[in-house]
N, CA, C and O atoms as CSV, one atom per row, in Angstrom:
chain,resi,resn,atom,element,x,y,z
A,1,UNK,N,N,-4.893,1.790,15.324
A,1,UNK,CA,C,-6.279,1.385,15.339
A,1,UNK,C,C,-6.639,0.784,13.980
A,1,UNK,O,O,-6.368,1.385,12.940
A,2,UNK,N,N,-7.233,-0.372,13.990
A,2,UNK,CA,C,-7.578,-1.070,12.754
A,2,UNK,C,C,-8.741,-0.379,12.045
A,2,UNK,O,O,-9.667,0.134,12.672
A,3,UNK,N,N,-8.658,-0.386,10.747
A,3,UNK,CA,C,-9.730,0.172,9.928
A,3,UNK,C,C,-10.881,-0.832,9.930
A,3,UNK,O,O,-10.660,-2.015,9.672
A,4,UNK,N,N,-12.114,-0.382,10.219
A,4,UNK,CA,C,-13.235,-1.331,10.210
A,4,UNK,C,C,-13.490,-1.869,8.799
A,4,UNK,O,O,-13.511,-1.113,7.827
A,5,UNK,N,N,-13.679,-3.163,8.709
A,5,UNK,CA,C,-13.913,-3.814,7.415
A,5,UNK,C,C,-15.331,-3.487,6.948
A,5,UNK,O,O,-16.287,-3.702,7.694
A,6,UNK,N,N,-15.483,-2.966,5.718
A,6,UNK,CA,C,-16.824,-2.635,5.230
A,6,UNK,C,C,-17.621,-3.894,4.895
A,6,UNK,O,O,-17.056,-4.935,4.564
A,7,UNK,N,N,-18.917,-3.778,4.985
A,7,UNK,CA,C,-19.814,-4.858,4.571
A,7,UNK,C,C,-20.164,-4.606,3.107
A,7,UNK,O,O,-20.841,-3.631,2.784
A,8,UNK,N,N,-19.704,-5.483,2.231
A,8,UNK,CA,C,-19.987,-5.316,0.811
A,8,UNK,C,C,-21.351,-5.909,0.495
A,8,UNK,O,O,-21.637,-7.037,0.898
A,9,UNK,N,N,-22.207,-5.165,-0.225
A,9,UNK,CA,C,-23.523,-5.690,-0.605
A,9,UNK,C,C,-23.385,-6.963,-1.438
A,9,UNK,O,O,-22.349,-7.209,-2.055
A,10,UNK,N,N,-24.430,-7.752,-1.441
A,10,UNK,CA,C,-24.429,-9.012,-2.180
A,10,UNK,C,C,-24.717,-8.727,-3.656
A,10,UNK,O,O,-25.842,-8.899,-4.126
A,11,UNK,N,N,-23.696,-8.296,-4.367
A,11,UNK,CA,C,-23.809,-8.067,-5.804
A,11,UNK,C,C,-22.459,-8.388,-6.430
A,11,UNK,O,O,-21.444,-8.448,-5.737
A,12,UNK,N,N,-22.454,-8.594,-7.745
A,12,UNK,CA,C,-21.230,-9.022,-8.416
A,12,UNK,C,C,-20.326,-7.865,-8.804
A,12,UNK,O,O,-19.108,-7.952,-8.647
A,13,UNK,N,N,-20.902,-6.791,-9.306
A,13,UNK,CA,C,-20.106,-5.668,-9.794
A,13,UNK,C,C,-20.510,-4.371,-9.104
A,13,UNK,O,O,-21.663,-4.184,-8.715
A,14,UNK,N,N,-19.532,-3.483,-8.963
A,14,UNK,CA,C,-19.747,-2.208,-8.282
A,14,UNK,C,C,-19.228,-1.079,-9.166
A,14,UNK,O,O,-18.164,-1.190,-9.774
A,15,UNK,N,N,-19.995,0.012,-9.230
A,15,UNK,CA,C,-19.531,1.207,-9.932
A,15,UNK,C,C,-18.449,1.885,-9.100
A,15,UNK,O,O,-18.302,1.593,-7.913
A,16,UNK,N,N,-17.697,2.781,-9.715
A,16,UNK,CA,C,-16.630,3.479,-9.005
A,16,UNK,C,C,-17.188,4.249,-7.813
A,16,UNK,O,O,-16.591,4.250,-6.736
A,17,UNK,N,N,-18.307,4.891,-8.001
A,17,UNK,CA,C,-18.930,5.655,-6.917
A,17,UNK,C,C,-19.226,4.756,-5.715
A,17,UNK,O,O,-18.982,5.139,-4.571
A,18,UNK,N,N,-19.752,3.565,-5.983
A,18,UNK,CA,C,-20.052,2.620,-4.903
A,18,UNK,C,C,-18.772,2.141,-4.218
A,18,UNK,O,O,-18.710,2.048,-2.992
A,19,UNK,N,N,-17.756,1.840,-5.022
A,19,UNK,CA,C,-16.482,1.379,-4.461
A,19,UNK,C,C,-15.872,2.450,-3.559
A,19,UNK,O,O,-15.389,2.144,-2.469
A,20,UNK,N,N,-15.894,3.694,-4.007
A,20,UNK,CA,C,-15.339,4.795,-3.209
A,20,UNK,C,C,-16.104,4.963,-1.899
A,20,UNK,O,O,-15.504,5.178,-0.846
A,21,UNK,N,N,-17.418,4.866,-1.969
A,21,UNK,CA,C,-18.233,5.018,-0.759
A,21,UNK,C,C,-17.965,3.876,0.222
A,21,UNK,O,O,-17.781,4.114,1.415
A,22,UNK,N,N,-17.943,2.652,-0.272
A,22,UNK,CA,C,-17.725,1.492,0.601
A,22,UNK,C,C,-16.334,1.499,1.233
A,22,UNK,O,O,-16.170,1.152,2.403
A,23,UNK,N,N,-15.339,1.898,0.447
A,23,UNK,CA,C,-13.954,1.876,0.930
A,23,UNK,C,C,-13.548,3.181,1.611
A,23,UNK,O,O,-12.473,3.273,2.204
A,24,UNK,N,N,-14.411,4.180,1.522
A,24,UNK,CA,C,-14.127,5.505,2.073
A,24,UNK,C,C,-12.820,6.051,1.501
A,24,UNK,O,O,-11.914,6.451,2.232
A,25,UNK,N,N,-12.758,6.053,0.174
A,25,UNK,CA,C,-11.604,6.567,-0.551
A,25,UNK,C,C,-12.081,7.563,-1.595
A,25,UNK,O,O,-13.159,7.389,-2.162
A,26,UNK,N,N,-11.297,8.605,-1.859
A,26,UNK,CA,C,-11.663,9.521,-2.939
A,26,UNK,C,C,-11.416,8.876,-4.309
A,26,UNK,O,O,-10.600,7.964,-4.445
A,27,UNK,N,N,-12.134,9.369,-5.310
A,27,UNK,CA,C,-12.015,8.831,-6.669
A,27,UNK,C,C,-10.573,8.853,-7.164
A,27,UNK,O,O,-10.099,7.883,-7.755
A,28,UNK,N,N,-9.878,9.962,-6.923
A,28,UNK,CA,C,-8.518,10.089,-7.464
A,28,UNK,C,C,-7.569,9.064,-6.855
A,28,UNK,O,O,-6.643,8.609,-7.527
A,29,UNK,N,N,-7.783,8.693,-5.596
A,29,UNK,CA,C,-6.941,7.674,-4.962
A,29,UNK,C,C,-7.179,6.320,-5.615
A,29,UNK,O,O,-6.237,5.580,-5.899
A,30,UNK,N,N,-8.429,6.008,-5.847
A,30,UNK,CA,C,-8.768,4.739,-6.488
A,30,UNK,C,C,-8.146,4.657,-7.885
A,30,UNK,O,O,-7.572,3.632,-8.252
A,31,UNK,N,N,-8.259,5.728,-8.654
A,31,UNK,CA,C,-7.679,5.735,-10.002
A,31,UNK,C,C,-6.161,5.596,-9.946
A,31,UNK,O,O,-5.575,4.881,-10.760
A,32,UNK,N,N,-5.518,6.272,-8.995
A,32,UNK,CA,C,-4.059,6.204,-8.853
A,32,UNK,C,C,-3.620,4.782,-8.500
A,32,UNK,O,O,-2.673,4.258,-9.085
A,33,UNK,N,N,-4.306,4.167,-7.550
A,33,UNK,CA,C,-3.948,2.798,-7.153
A,33,UNK,C,C,-4.145,1.826,-8.311
A,33,UNK,O,O,-3.368,0.882,-8.461
A,34,UNK,N,N,-5.176,2.043,-9.132
A,34,UNK,CA,C,-5.397,1.195,-10.306
A,34,UNK,C,C,-4.187,1.225,-11.232
A,34,UNK,O,O,-3.782,0.196,-11.773
A,35,UNK,N,N,-3.612,2.415,-11.409
A,35,UNK,CA,C,-2.446,2.565,-12.284
A,35,UNK,C,C,-1.221,1.869,-11.714
A,35,UNK,O,O,-0.415,1.321,-12.466
A,36,UNK,N,N,-1.072,1.886,-10.404
A,36,UNK,CA,C,0.157,1.429,-9.757
A,36,UNK,C,C,0.130,-0.013,-9.252
A,36,UNK,O,O,1.184,-0.616,-9.049
A,37,UNK,N,N,-1.054,-0.566,-9.049
A,37,UNK,CA,C,-1.153,-1.904,-8.448
A,37,UNK,C,C,-1.869,-2.837,-9.428
A,37,UNK,O,O,-3.071,-2.694,-9.650
A,38,UNK,N,N,-1.135,-3.798,-10.018
A,38,UNK,CA,C,-1.744,-4.655,-11.040
A,38,UNK,C,C,-2.922,-5.495,-10.547
A,38,UNK,O,O,-3.783,-5.865,-11.344
A,39,UNK,N,N,-2.976,-5.802,-9.252
A,39,UNK,CA,C,-4.071,-6.622,-8.720
A,39,UNK,C,C,-5.395,-5.863,-8.669
A,39,UNK,O,O,-6.434,-6.453,-8.372
A,40,UNK,N,N,-5.370,-4.574,-8.952
A,40,UNK,CA,C,-6.576,-3.740,-8.814
A,40,UNK,C,C,-7.021,-3.209,-10.173
A,40,UNK,O,O,-7.294,-2.015,-10.299
A,41,UNK,N,N,-7.100,-4.040,-11.163
A,41,UNK,CA,C,-7.546,-3.594,-12.476
A,41,UNK,C,C,-9.011,-3.955,-12.654
A,41,UNK,O,O,-9.334,-5.123,-12.869
A,42,UNK,N,N,-9.915,-2.962,-12.566
A,42,UNK,CA,C,-11.338,-3.273,-12.730
A,42,UNK,C,C,-11.670,-3.559,-14.196
A,42,UNK,O,O,-10.928,-3.181,-15.103
A,43,UNK,N,N,-12.781,-4.224,-14.402
A,43,UNK,CA,C,-13.281,-4.446,-15.760
A,43,UNK,C,C,-13.803,-3.114,-16.285
A,43,UNK,O,O,-14.200,-2.237,-15.517
A,44,UNK,N,N,-13.794,-2.983,-17.595
A,44,UNK,CA,C,-14.332,-1.769,-18.214
A,44,UNK,C,C,-15.450,-2.146,-19.171
A,44,UNK,O,O,-15.353,-3.110,-19.931
A,45,UNK,N,N,-16.507,-1.362,-19.111
A,45,UNK,CA,C,-17.606,-1.545,-20.050
A,45,UNK,C,C,-17.201,-0.959,-21.397
A,45,UNK,O,O,-16.183,-0.273,-21.489
A,46,UNK,N,N,-17.974,-1.217,-22.427
A,46,UNK,CA,C,-17.661,-0.653,-23.746
A,46,UNK,C,C,-17.668,0.874,-23.698
A,46,UNK,O,O,-17.010,1.525,-24.509
A,47,UNK,N,N,-18.402,1.438,-22.759
A,47,UNK,CA,C,-18.452,2.895,-22.592
A,47,UNK,C,C,-17.219,3.429,-21.865
A,47,UNK,O,O,-17.017,4.642,-21.793
A,48,UNK,N,N,-16.381,2.511,-21.315
A,48,UNK,CA,C,-15.186,2.935,-20.587
A,48,UNK,C,C,-15.382,3.022,-19.084
A,48,UNK,O,O,-14.419,3.222,-18.343
A,49,UNK,N,N,-16.621,2.874,-18.628
A,49,UNK,CA,C,-16.877,2.934,-17.193
A,49,UNK,C,C,-16.293,1.714,-16.489
A,49,UNK,O,O,-16.311,0.603,-17.019
A,50,UNK,N,N,-15.778,1.944,-15.290
A,50,UNK,CA,C,-15.177,0.867,-14.506
A,50,UNK,C,C,-16.242,0.079,-13.756
A,50,UNK,O,O,-17.259,0.623,-13.325
A,51,UNK,N,N,-15.982,-1.218,-13.611
A,51,UNK,CA,C,-16.811,-2.082,-12.778
A,51,UNK,C,C,-15.873,-2.934,-11.933
A,51,UNK,O,O,-15.044,-3.680,-12.454
A,52,UNK,N,N,-16.023,-2.805,-10.623
A,52,UNK,CA,C,-15.170,-3.504,-9.668
A,52,UNK,C,C,-15.860,-4.772,-9.196
A,52,UNK,O,O,-17.058,-4.772,-8.913
A,53,UNK,N,N,-15.098,-5.848,-9.113
A,53,UNK,CA,C,-15.626,-7.090,-8.554
A,53,UNK,C,C,-15.459,-7.044,-7.038
A,53,UNK,O,O,-14.775,-6.174,-6.499
A,54,UNK,N,N,-16.086,-7.980,-6.373
A,54,UNK,CA,C,-15.923,-8.095,-4.917
A,54,UNK,C,C,-14.443,-8.335,-4.592
A,54,UNK,O,O,-13.929,-7.805,-3.607
A,55,UNK,N,N,-13.756,-9.138,-5.427
A,55,UNK,CA,C,-12.330,-9.401,-5.219
A,55,UNK,C,C,-11.523,-8.109,-5.347
A,55,UNK,O,O,-10.592,-7.881,-4.574
A,56,UNK,N,N,-11.878,-7.254,-6.330
A,56,UNK,CA,C,-11.214,-5.951,-6.447
A,56,UNK,C,C,-11.378,-5.150,-5.166
A,56,UNK,O,O,-10.422,-4.547,-4.678
A,57,UNK,N,N,-12.600,-5.144,-4.619
A,57,UNK,CA,C,-12.856,-4.379,-3.396
A,57,UNK,C,C,-12.074,-4.945,-2.220
A,57,UNK,O,O,-11.548,-4.188,-1.404
A,58,UNK,N,N,-11.992,-6.269,-2.124
A,58,UNK,CA,C,-11.209,-6.892,-1.045
A,58,UNK,C,C,-9.738,-6.502,-1.168
A,58,UNK,O,O,-9.087,-6.190,-0.171
A,59,UNK,N,N,-9.223,-6.521,-2.387
A,59,UNK,CA,C,-7.827,-6.148,-2.617
A,59,UNK,C,C,-7.600,-4.680,-2.281
A,59,UNK,O,O,-6.601,-4.333,-1.651
A,60,UNK,N,N,-8.516,-3.821,-2.696
A,60,UNK,CA,C,-8.399,-2.395,-2.388
A,60,UNK,C,C,-8.456,-2.149,-0.887
A,60,UNK,O,O,-7.714,-1.320,-0.359
A,61,UNK,N,N,-9.339,-2.870,-0.201
A,61,UNK,CA,C,-9.410,-2.711,1.251
A,61,UNK,C,C,-8.100,-3.151,1.895
A,61,UNK,O,O,-7.594,-2.478,2.794
A,62,UNK,N,N,-7.549,-4.270,1.444
A,62,UNK,CA,C,-6.276,-4.768,1.983
A,62,UNK,C,C,-5.159,-3.757,1.727
A,62,UNK,O,O,-4.311,-3.532,2.591
A,63,UNK,N,N,-5.159,-3.154,0.548
A,63,UNK,CA,C,-4.169,-2.133,0.212
A,63,UNK,C,C,-4.295,-0.937,1.155
A,63,UNK,O,O,-3.297,-0.433,1.669
A,64,UNK,N,N,-5.519,-0.496,1.371
A,64,UNK,CA,C,-5.763,0.621,2.288
A,64,UNK,C,C,-5.295,0.267,3.693
A,64,UNK,O,O,-4.670,1.082,4.372
A,65,UNK,N,N,-5.600,-0.948,4.122
A,65,UNK,CA,C,-5.211,-1.423,5.446
A,65,UNK,C,C,-3.682,-1.433,5.602
A,65,UNK,O,O,-3.156,-0.985,6.620
A,66,UNK,N,N,-2.985,-1.942,4.599
A,66,UNK,CA,C,-1.521,-1.998,4.653
A,66,UNK,C,C,-0.915,-0.602,4.727
A,66,UNK,O,O,0.051,-0.374,5.455
A,67,UNK,N,N,-1.487,0.329,3.970
A,67,UNK,CA,C,-0.918,1.675,3.924
A,67,UNK,C,C,-1.290,2.504,5.147
A,67,UNK,O,O,-0.467,3.277,5.639
A,68,UNK,N,N,-2.497,2.359,5.639
A,68,UNK,CA,C,-2.937,3.178,6.773
A,68,UNK,C,C,-2.546,2.569,8.116
A,68,UNK,O,O,-1.957,3.249,8.957
A,69,UNK,N,N,-2.871,1.290,8.324
A,69,UNK,CA,C,-2.596,0.647,9.617
A,69,UNK,C,C,-1.127,0.286,9.781
A,69,UNK,O,O,-0.526,0.551,10.823
A,70,UNK,N,N,-0.555,-0.320,8.746
A,70,UNK,CA,C,0.825,-0.790,8.854
A,70,UNK,C,C,1.819,0.233,8.335
A,70,UNK,O,O,3.030,0.014,8.371
A,71,UNK,N,N,1.290,1.364,7.848
A,71,UNK,CA,C,2.100,2.501,7.417
A,71,UNK,C,C,3.121,2.122,6.350
A,71,UNK,O,O,4.257,2.596,6.360
A,72,UNK,N,N,2.696,1.261,5.433
A,72,UNK,CA,C,3.558,0.860,4.327
A,72,UNK,C,C,3.474,1.886,3.212
A,72,UNK,O,O,2.490,2.615,3.084
A,73,UNK,N,N,4.523,1.928,2.411
A,73,UNK,CA,C,4.467,2.726,1.196
A,73,UNK,C,C,3.623,1.964,0.182
A,73,UNK,O,O,3.299,0.794,0.387
A,74,UNK,N,N,3.272,2.627,-0.900
A,74,UNK,CA,C,2.504,1.948,-1.940
A,74,UNK,C,C,3.318,0.792,-2.518
A,74,UNK,O,O,2.771,-0.279,-2.782
A,75,UNK,N,N,4.619,1.000,-2.715
A,75,UNK,CA,C,5.478,-0.067,-3.255
A,75,UNK,C,C,5.522,-1.261,-2.300
A,75,UNK,O,O,5.435,-2.407,-2.740
A,76,UNK,N,N,5.653,-1.002,-1.012
A,76,UNK,CA,C,5.684,-2.083,-0.030
A,76,UNK,C,C,4.364,-2.822,0.036
A,76,UNK,O,O,4.336,-4.050,0.129
A,77,UNK,N,N,3.271,-2.077,-0.010
A,77,UNK,CA,C,1.947,-2.701,0.029
A,77,UNK,C,C,1.713,-3.527,-1.233
A,77,UNK,O,O,1.125,-4.607,-1.173
A,78,UNK,N,N,2.173,-3.017,-2.372
A,78,UNK,CA,C,2.034,-3.758,-3.628
A,78,UNK,C,C,2.792,-5.086,-3.545
A,78,UNK,O,O,2.282,-6.120,-3.976
A,79,UNK,N,N,4.014,-5.055,-2.989
A,79,UNK,CA,C,4.794,-6.289,-2.827
A,79,UNK,C,C,4.103,-7.242,-1.847
A,79,UNK,O,O,4.072,-8.451,-2.072
A,80,UNK,N,N,3.555,-6.702,-0.774
A,80,UNK,CA,C,2.857,-7.545,0.206
A,80,UNK,C,C,1.651,-8.227,-0.443
A,80,UNK,O,O,1.389,-9.402,-0.186
A,81,UNK,N,N,0.927,-7.499,-1.275
A,81,UNK,CA,C,-0.211,-8.088,-1.971
A,81,UNK,C,C,0.238,-9.180,-2.939
A,81,UNK,O,O,-0.471,-10.162,-3.156
A,82,UNK,N,N,1.412,-8.997,-3.511
A,82,UNK,CA,C,1.938,-9.977,-4.466
A,82,UNK,C,C,2.581,-11.163,-3.758
A,82,UNK,O,O,2.981,-12.130,-4.406
A,83,UNK,N,N,2.683,-11.094,-2.425
A,83,UNK,CA,C,3.276,-12.189,-1.674
A,83,UNK,C,C,4.776,-12.089,-1.531
A,83,UNK,O,O,5.420,-13.033,-1.073
A,84,UNK,N,N,5.343,-10.961,-1.914
A,84,UNK,CA,C,6.785,-10.749,-1.806
A,84,UNK,C,C,7.052,-10.012,-0.511
A,84,UNK,O,O,6.678,-8.847,-0.379
A,85,UNK,N,N,7.684,-10.658,0.440
A,85,UNK,CA,C,7.885,-10.051,1.752
A,85,UNK,C,C,9.225,-9.338,1.885
A,85,UNK,O,O,9.605,-8.946,2.988
A,86,UNK,N,N,9.952,-9.163,0.772
A,86,UNK,CA,C,11.226,-8.449,0.864
A,86,UNK,C,C,10.972,-7.002,1.273
A,86,UNK,O,O,10.038,-6.380,0.768
A,87,UNK,N,N,11.781,-6.457,2.175
A,87,UNK,CA,C,11.595,-5.060,2.553
A,87,UNK,C,C,11.992,-4.137,1.409
A,87,UNK,O,O,12.849,-4.468,0.590
A,88,UNK,N,N,11.363,-2.992,1.372
A,88,UNK,CA,C,11.734,-1.995,0.371
A,88,UNK,C,C,13.120,-1.468,0.687
A,88,UNK,O,O,13.503,-1.424,1.856
A,89,UNK,N,N,13.894,-1.062,-0.332
A,89,UNK,CA,C,15.229,-0.539,-0.057
A,89,UNK,C,C,15.159,0.704,0.821
A,89,UNK,O,O,14.241,1.515,0.702
A,90,UNK,N,N,16.144,0.842,1.706
A,90,UNK,CA,C,16.191,2.003,2.605
A,90,UNK,C,C,16.361,3.271,1.786
A,90,UNK,O,O,17.075,3.284,0.783
A,91,UNK,N,N,15.708,4.328,2.216
A,91,UNK,CA,C,15.794,5.606,1.504
A,91,UNK,C,C,16.013,6.718,2.511
A,91,UNK,O,O,15.616,6.613,3.671
A,92,UNK,N,N,16.653,7.790,2.048
A,92,UNK,CA,C,16.854,8.935,2.926
A,92,UNK,C,C,15.576,9.767,2.966
A,92,UNK,O,O,14.578,9.412,2.339
A,93,UNK,N,N,15.612,10.870,3.702
A,93,UNK,CA,C,14.408,11.697,3.870
A,93,UNK,C,C,13.901,12.245,2.543
A,93,UNK,O,O,12.708,12.506,2.392
A,94,UNK,N,N,14.809,12.423,1.575
A,94,UNK,CA,C,14.411,12.931,0.265
A,94,UNK,C,C,13.921,11.852,-0.676
A,94,UNK,O,O,13.499,12.152,-1.793
A,95,UNK,N,N,13.968,10.597,-0.245
A,95,UNK,CA,C,13.493,9.505,-1.079
A,95,UNK,C,C,14.574,8.819,-1.888
A,95,UNK,O,O,14.287,7.868,-2.615
A,96,UNK,N,N,15.835,9.286,-1.776
A,96,UNK,CA,C,16.928,8.662,-2.527
A,96,UNK,C,C,17.385,7.388,-1.817
A,96,UNK,O,O,17.405,7.343,-0.587
A,97,UNK,N,N,17.753,6.352,-2.578
A,97,UNK,CA,C,18.208,5.110,-1.942
A,97,UNK,C,C,19.505,5.318,-1.161
A,97,UNK,O,O,20.403,6.029,-1.613
A,98,UNK,N,N,19.594,4.698,0.001
A,98,UNK,CA,C,20.826,4.737,0.787
A,98,UNK,C,C,21.711,3.588,0.338
A,98,UNK,O,O,21.222,2.487,0.081
A,99,UNK,N,N,23.027,3.840,0.242
A,99,UNK,CA,C,23.895,2.749,-0.189
A,99,UNK,C,C,24.368,1.929,1.007
A,99,UNK,O,O,24.304,2.383,2.149
A,100,UNK,N,N,24.840,0.730,0.733
A,100,UNK,CA,C,25.221,-0.217,1.785
A,100,UNK,C,C,26.374,0.308,2.634
A,100,UNK,O,O,26.389,0.102,3.848
A,101,UNK,N,N,27.333,0.979,2.015
A,101,UNK,CA,C,28.486,1.492,2.769
A,101,UNK,C,C,28.026,2.505,3.815
A,101,UNK,O,O,28.455,2.449,4.967
A,102,UNK,N,N,27.167,3.417,3.419
A,102,UNK,CA,C,26.660,4.425,4.344
A,102,UNK,C,C,25.888,3.764,5.486
A,102,UNK,O,O,26.022,4.167,6.641
A,103,UNK,N,N,25.094,2.764,5.169
A,103,UNK,CA,C,24.337,2.066,6.210
A,103,UNK,C,C,25.265,1.364,7.196
A,103,UNK,O,O,25.008,1.377,8.399
A,104,UNK,N,N,26.348,0.747,6.697
A,104,UNK,CA,C,27.318,0.099,7.597
A,104,UNK,C,C,27.971,1.122,8.513
A,104,UNK,O,O,28.139,0.877,9.707
A,105,UNK,N,N,28.343,2.283,7.946
A,105,UNK,CA,C,28.962,3.339,8.755
A,105,UNK,C,C,28.001,3.828,9.839
A,105,UNK,O,O,28.399,4.024,10.987
A,106,UNK,N,N,26.756,4.019,9.473
A,106,UNK,CA,C,25.758,4.459,10.453
A,106,UNK,C,C,25.582,3.421,11.558
A,106,UNK,O,O,25.478,3.773,12.733
A,107,UNK,N,N,25.549,2.150,11.183
A,107,UNK,CA,C,25.403,1.084,12.169
A,107,UNK,C,C,26.590,1.069,13.133
A,107,UNK,O,O,26.403,0.902,14.339
A,108,UNK,N,N,27.817,1.242,12.610
A,108,UNK,CA,C,29.009,1.273,13.465
A,108,UNK,C,C,28.954,2.457,14.425
A,108,UNK,O,O,29.279,2.322,15.605
A,109,UNK,N,N,28.541,3.620,13.917
A,109,UNK,CA,C,28.420,4.803,14.775
A,109,UNK,C,C,27.409,4.555,15.896
A,109,UNK,O,O,27.661,4.892,17.053
A,110,UNK,N,N,26.281,3.972,15.551
A,110,UNK,CA,C,25.259,3.695,16.565
A,110,UNK,C,C,25.757,2.694,17.604
A,110,UNK,O,O,25.473,2.836,18.793
A,111,UNK,N,N,26.494,1.692,17.159
A,111,UNK,CA,C,27.040,0.719,18.109
A,111,UNK,C,C,28.024,1.377,19.064
A,111,UNK,O,O,28.028,1.063,20.254
A,112,UNK,N,N,28.860,2.286,18.564
A,112,UNK,CA,C,29.823,2.950,19.450
A,112,UNK,C,C,29.100,3.862,20.444
A,112,UNK,O,O,29.509,3.969,21.600
A,113,UNK,N,N,28.040,4.510,20.000
A,113,UNK,CA,C,27.255,5.356,20.906
A,113,UNK,C,C,26.607,4.497,21.991
A,113,UNK,O,O,26.617,4.865,23.165
A,114,UNK,N,N,26.045,3.353,21.596
A,114,UNK,CA,C,25.439,2.446,22.578
A,114,UNK,C,C,26.472,1.935,23.574
A,114,UNK,O,O,26.175,1.809,24.762
A,115,UNK,N,N,27.673,1.643,23.107
A,115,UNK,CA,C,28.732,1.162,24.001
A,115,UNK,C,C,29.101,2.236,25.014
A,115,UNK,O,O,29.317,1.933,26.187
A,116,UNK,N,N,29.177,3.492,24.568
A,116,UNK,CA,C,29.506,4.587,25.484
A,116,UNK,C,C,28.388,4.803,26.501
A,116,UNK,O,O,28.657,5.073,27.672
A,117,UNK,N,N,27.159,4.688,26.066
A,117,UNK,CA,C,26.032,4.869,26.983
A,117,UNK,C,C,25.964,3.744,28.014
A,117,UNK,O,O,25.504,3.956,29.136
A,118,UNK,N,N,26.415,2.564,27.643
A,118,UNK,CA,C,26.380,1.420,28.551
A,118,UNK,C,C,27.419,1.538,29.664
A,118,UNK,O,O,27.289,0.872,30.692
A,119,UNK,N,N,28.452,2.372,29.483
A,119,UNK,CA,C,29.505,2.517,30.511
A,119,UNK,C,C,29.042,3.300,31.688
A,119,UNK,O,O,29.805,3.508,32.630
């Protein structure tokens, strides 16, 4: 189910509280994504407070959409936002990268199982 697109008010800058409310995200998620996704760097006032542009909010919404609807990892969503469509490297259940030899062996095993089932 697609996430409904929020209606952003007609203003140039948004406080963090407003951004969280509009995007329906907790503060800590927004701060974490800021650290990890270069396209989501809000402006800072001299006091250190964040101010998000409409473009920041659009990018954050797209990031949320990629992660929730398309079930991408943060790394995959970050690459998608950057225009890089390469798939993320395969990983095992523990998050460790799978090597090419193991993947070839698994593919061969699956093919032999499919061949037996087809008989």
